[in-house]
VOPAGU-2260 file (C-alpha; in pm, 1 decimal, decimal comma):
REM VOPAGU-2260
SITE   aa  ch    i         X         Y         Z
SITE  CYS   A    0    6461,5   13125,2   10986,5
SITE  SER   A    1    6747,9   12966,0   11180,7
SITE  GLN   A    2    6626,6   13086,0   11511,2
SITE  VAL   A    3    6263,9   12956,3   11473,4
SITE  PHE   A    4    6429,3   12581,1   11332,0
SITE  GLU   A    5    6654,6   12614,5   11634,0
SITE  ALA   A    6    6314,2   12663,6   11853,0
SITE  ALA   A    7    6130,1   12369,7   11738,0
SITE  ASP   A    8    6440,0   12137,7   11875,9
SITE  PHE   A    9    6334,5   11929,2   12204,7
SITE  THR   A   10    6625,8   11826,4   12308,5
SITE  ARG   A   11    6781,0   12084,2   12511,0
SITE  LEU   A   12    6774,5   12045,2   12891,7
SITE  THR   A   13    6743,1   12423,2   12907,3
SITE  TYR   A   14    6424,5   12463,0   12736,1
SITE  TRP   A   15    6239,7   12147,0   12946,2
SITE  LEU   A   16    6327,4   12339,1   13273,3
SITE  GLU   A   17    6182,0   12661,6   13193,3
SITE  ILE   A   18    5874,8   12446,1   13062,8
SITE  PHE   A   19    5901,2   12296,3   13416,1
SITE  PHE   A   20    5922,1   12625,6   13585,7
SITE  ALA   A   21    5694,7   12856,1   13396,4
SITE  ALA   A   22    5420,5   12537,1   13447,9
SITE  GLY   A   23    5492,2   12543,5   13824,6
SITE  ILE   A   24    5480,3   12941,5   13854,6
SITE  ALA   A   25    5184,1   12974,1   13656,2
SITE  THR   A   26    5033,5   12648,6   13871,0
SITE  PHE   A   27    5074,7   12820,8   14185,2
SITE  GLY   A   28    4994,9   13185,9   14060,2
SITE  LEU   A   29    4655,0   13045,8   13947,0
SITE  VAL   A   30    4593,8   12873,1   14289,7
SITE  LEU   A   31    4670,6   13176,1   14472,5
SITE  ASN   A   32    4506,6   13428,6   14221,4
SITE  SER   A   33    4790,8   13652,5   14177,1
SITE  PRO   A   34    4783,8   13798,1   13876,9
SITE  ALA   A   35    5170,4   13937,7   13881,7
SITE  VAL   A   36    5294,7   13583,6   13943,7
SITE  ILE   A   37    5103,4   13412,9   13633,0
SITE  ILE   A   38    5265,8   13699,4   13409,0
SITE  GLY   A   39    5587,2   13619,8   13543,2
SITE  ALA   A   40    5553,5   13249,1   13465,6
SITE  MET   A   41    5436,7   13381,2   13081,4
SITE  LEU   A   42    5764,6   13551,4   13077,8
SITE  ILE   A   43    5948,1   13218,0   13097,0
SITE  SER   A   44    5770,1   12994,0   12898,9
SITE  HIS   A   45    5894,3   12931,9   12551,1
SITE  LEU   A   46    5594,6   12769,0   12368,3
SITE  MET   A   47    5586,7   13028,7   12118,7
SITE  GLY   A   48    5901,4   12891,2   11996,4
SITE  PRO   A   49    5730,4   12564,2   11868,9
SITE  ILE   A   50    5419,2   12724,7   11750,8
SITE  MET   A   51    5585,2   13001,8   11534,2
SITE  ALA   A   52    5771,9   12699,3   11395,8
SITE  THR   A   53    5482,9   12533,7   11334,8
SITE  GLY   A   54    5369,8   12814,5   11167,7
SITE  LEU   A   55    5685,9   12864,6   10937,1
SITE  ALA   A   56    5678,9   12528,4   10885,8
SITE  LEU   A   57    5280,2   12554,9   10740,2
SITE  ALA   A   58    5405,1   12865,3   10547,1
SITE  VAL   A   59    5718,9   12727,1   10349,2
SITE  GLY   A   60    5586,4   12332,2   10348,6
SITE  ASP   A   61    5879,7   12256,5   10509,1
SITE  VAL   A   62    5747,6   11884,6   10625,2
SITE  TYR   A   63    6065,2   11820,8   10864,1
SITE  LEU   A   64    6035,6   12121,7   11066,5
SITE  GLY   A   65    5645,4   12083,0   11105,6
SITE  ILE   A   66    5714,2   11756,7   11223,5
SITE  ARG   A   67    5979,3   11854,3   11485,9
SITE  ALA   A   68    5796,1   12164,1   11569,0
SITE  ILE   A   69    5439,4   11975,0   11597,7
SITE  LEU   A   70    5623,1   11714,7   11840,7
SITE  ASN   A   71    5803,8   11963,4   12048,2
SITE  LEU   A   72    5433,7   12118,7   12111,3
SITE  VAL   A   73    5281,9   11844,8   12181,3
SITE  SER   A   74    5527,1   11709,9   12402,4
SITE  SER   A   75    5524,9   12046,8   12610,1
SITE  ILE   A   76    5152,6   12054,6   12615,7
SITE  ALA   A   77    5133,5   11738,5   12816,8
SITE  VAL   A   78    5431,1   11782,1   12991,4
SITE  SER   A   79    5266,5   12118,8   13131,2
SITE  ILE   A   80    4950,7   11970,7   13182,5
SITE  GLY   A   81    5084,4   11666,0   13371,0
SITE  PHE   A   82    5337,5   11879,7   13571,4
SITE  SER   A   83    5026,2   12134,4   13667,0
SITE  ALA   A   84    4807,5   11834,5   13769,8
SITE  ALA   A   85    5070,0   11700,0   13974,2
SITE  LEU   A   86    5124,6   11979,4   14180,2
SITE  VAL   A   87    4751,2   12069,8   14260,7
SITE  TRP   A   88    4696,7   11694,0   14349,4
SITE  LEU   A   89    4994,8   11768,9   14609,5
SITE  LEU   A   90    4806,6   12067,1   14752,0
SITE  PRO   A   91    4575,2   12063,5   15005,6
SITE  PHE   A   92    4300,2   12306,0   14871,4
SITE  HIS   A   93    4153,7   12266,5   14530,2
SITE  SER   A   94    3876,4   12567,6   14536,2
SITE  ALA   A   95    3881,1   12719,9   14167,3
SITE  THR   A   96    3976,9   13124,2   14180,6
SITE  ALA   A   97    3886,9   13411,7   13981,3
SITE  GLU   A   98    4227,2   13345,7   13776,6
SITE  ILE   A   99    4130,1   12993,8   13714,9
SITE  ILE   A  100    3728,4   13081,4   13602,0
SITE  ALA   A  101    3890,0   13354,7   13378,8
SITE  ARG   A  102    4025,6   13118,2   13186,8
SITE  THR   A  103    3751,7   12874,3   13130,9
SITE  ASN   A  104    3518,0   13121,6   12915,7
SITE  PRO   A  105    3701,3   13212,9   12616,8
SITE  ASN   A  106    3538,4   13473,4   12396,2
SITE  LEU   A  107    3578,4   13631,2   12062,2
SITE  LEU   A  108    3817,4   13909,0   12187,7
SITE  ASP   A  109    4054,3   13629,5   12297,6
SITE  LEU   A  110    4064,7   13497,2   11951,3
SITE  GLY   A  111    4135,7   13846,8   11851,8
SITE  ILE   A  112    4437,1   13887,4   12076,1
SITE  ALA   A  113    4583,8   13563,6   11967,8
SITE  LEU   A  114    4545,7   13648,5   11599,4
SITE  LEU   A  115    4739,3   13995,9   11661,1
SITE  SER   A  116    4990,6   13807,4   11883,0
SITE  GLY   A  117    5044,4   13581,6   11624,7
SITE  LEU   A  118    5104,3   13867,3   11413,8
SITE  ALA   A  119    5318,6   14033,3   11660,3
SITE  GLY   A  120    5541,4   13719,0   11693,4
SITE  SER   A  121    5621,9   13704,4   11299,6
SITE  VAL   A  122    5703,9   14050,7   11311,1
SITE  ALA   A  123    5920,6   13977,7   11627,7
SITE  VAL   A  124    6106,5   13693,4   11495,1
SITE  SER   A  125    6166,0   13820,9   11124,7
SITE  ARG   A  126    6315,8   14148,9   11260,4
SITE  SER   A  127    6534,0   13955,3   11548,9
SITE  GLY   A  128    6851,0   14056,0   11368,5
SITE  GLY   A  129    6815,4   14423,9   11244,5
SITE  ALA   A  130    6782,7   14733,2   11423,5
SITE  GLY   A  131    6551,2   14729,7   11740,0
SITE  GLY   A  132    6570,6   14338,1   11757,4
SITE  GLY   A  133    6265,3   14158,0   11773,9
SITE  ALA   A  134    6375,1   13972,8   12112,1
SITE  THR   A  135    6251,6   14309,8   12279,1
SITE  ALA   A  136    5926,6   14223,9   12169,6
SITE  LEU   A  137    5870,6   13856,1   12218,1
SITE  PRO   A  138    5816,0   13867,7   12583,4
SITE  GLY   A  139    5510,1   14084,0   12530,6
SITE  VAL   A  140    5380,2   13879,8   12267,9
SITE  ALA   A  141    5426,2   13574,5   12534,9
SITE  ILE   A  142    5240,0   13781,8   12776,7
SITE  ALA   A  143    4947,5   13917,8   12535,8
SITE  VAL   A  144    4869,4   13559,5   12421,3
SITE  ALA   A  145    4892,9   13350,3   12767,6
SITE  LEU   A  146    4950,9   13001,2   12671,9
SITE  MET   A  147    5071,0   12828,0   12964,9
SITE  PRO   A  148    4779,1   12971,7   13214,6
SITE  PRO   A  149    4529,9   12776,0   13017,2
SITE  LEU   A  150    4728,1   12458,4   12997,5
SITE  CYS   A  151    4793,7   12508,4   13380,9
SITE  THR   A  152    4414,8   12525,7   13433,3
SITE  ILE   A  153    4361,7   12236,8   13256,0
SITE  GLY   A  154    4588,4   12058,8   13499,8
SITE  PHE   A  155    4418,9   12233,3   13735,9
SITE  GLY   A  156    4090,7   12065,8   13658,9
SITE  LEU   A  157    4273,0   11729,0   13630,0
SITE  GLY   A  158    4484,4   11778,9   13948,2
SITE  SER   A  159    4146,8   11884,0   14146,4
SITE  GLY   A  160    3969,8   11555,6   14080,5
SITE  LEU   A  161    3889,0   11551,9   13671,9
SITE  ASN   A  162    3668,4   11864,9   13670,9
SITE  LEU   A  163    3537,1   11871,8   13318,5
SITE  SER   A  164    3398,4   12215,0   13310,1
SITE  ILE   A  165    3726,5   12375,8   13402,9
SITE  MET   A  166    3944,6   12167,5   13166,2
SITE  ALA   A  167    3703,7   12193,9   12850,9
SITE  GLY   A  168    3701,6   12581,6   12903,1
SITE  ALA   A  169    4062,5   12606,1   12940,5
SITE  GLY   A  170    4129,1   12364,4   12638,2
SITE  LEU   A  171    3896,7   12555,2   12429,9
SITE  LEU   A  172    4099,1   12900,8   12504,2
SITE  PHE   A  173    4441,3   12720,6   12448,7
SITE  LEU   A  174    4267,3   12578,1   12153,4
SITE  THR   A  175    4188,3   12898,9   12011,5
SITE  ASN   A  176    4518,0   13063,6   12113,2
SITE  LEU   A  177    4738,5   12778,0   11940,1
SITE  VAL   A  178    4512,2   12780,5   11591,4
SITE  ALA   A  179    4499,1   13170,3   11580,5
SITE  ILE   A  180    4893,8   13208,2   11624,5
SITE  VAL   A  181    4947,4   12943,6   11403,4
SITE  ALA   A  182    4740,1   13069,9   11105,2
SITE  SER   A  183    4852,8   13384,6   11116,0
SITE  ALA   A  184    5213,8   13338,2   11172,6
């Protein structure tokens, strides 16, 4: 529980550096059409921390934890999208790649992945102190749910001239993932 409460803290410099790094790497991976680079960004991103904290706050009725987690989450989302949009705006080319397009058409399978990822994240966090440690499962959960790439796809749509269809599709995918993870956590 203390590990999840700590994940809702948005005053740590290392957290914000990792958000910037993950957003930058994911943005370049999307623009380069490189799944391997995008996967690397998902391993760096710590968005699962505040999302799991939000789920825990709802489950136990902790208003203080809920406010901290939601503030962290909203700030992280805004920073990720803003930084990604700035990077894309600076790039000389703005054509949507297959990796970008793939994140603009969510379906029911994406919802199923998000629900199972939230459950897996809950199990990983709850067993982190015991044998097998949940820390080994969290990178897999982060990759499965893919939170940073949809945010960076929104940033791509914003930075490449306000492409509303890309922004709406990626926003729906991120919102689906977010709600499903919080609900299942």
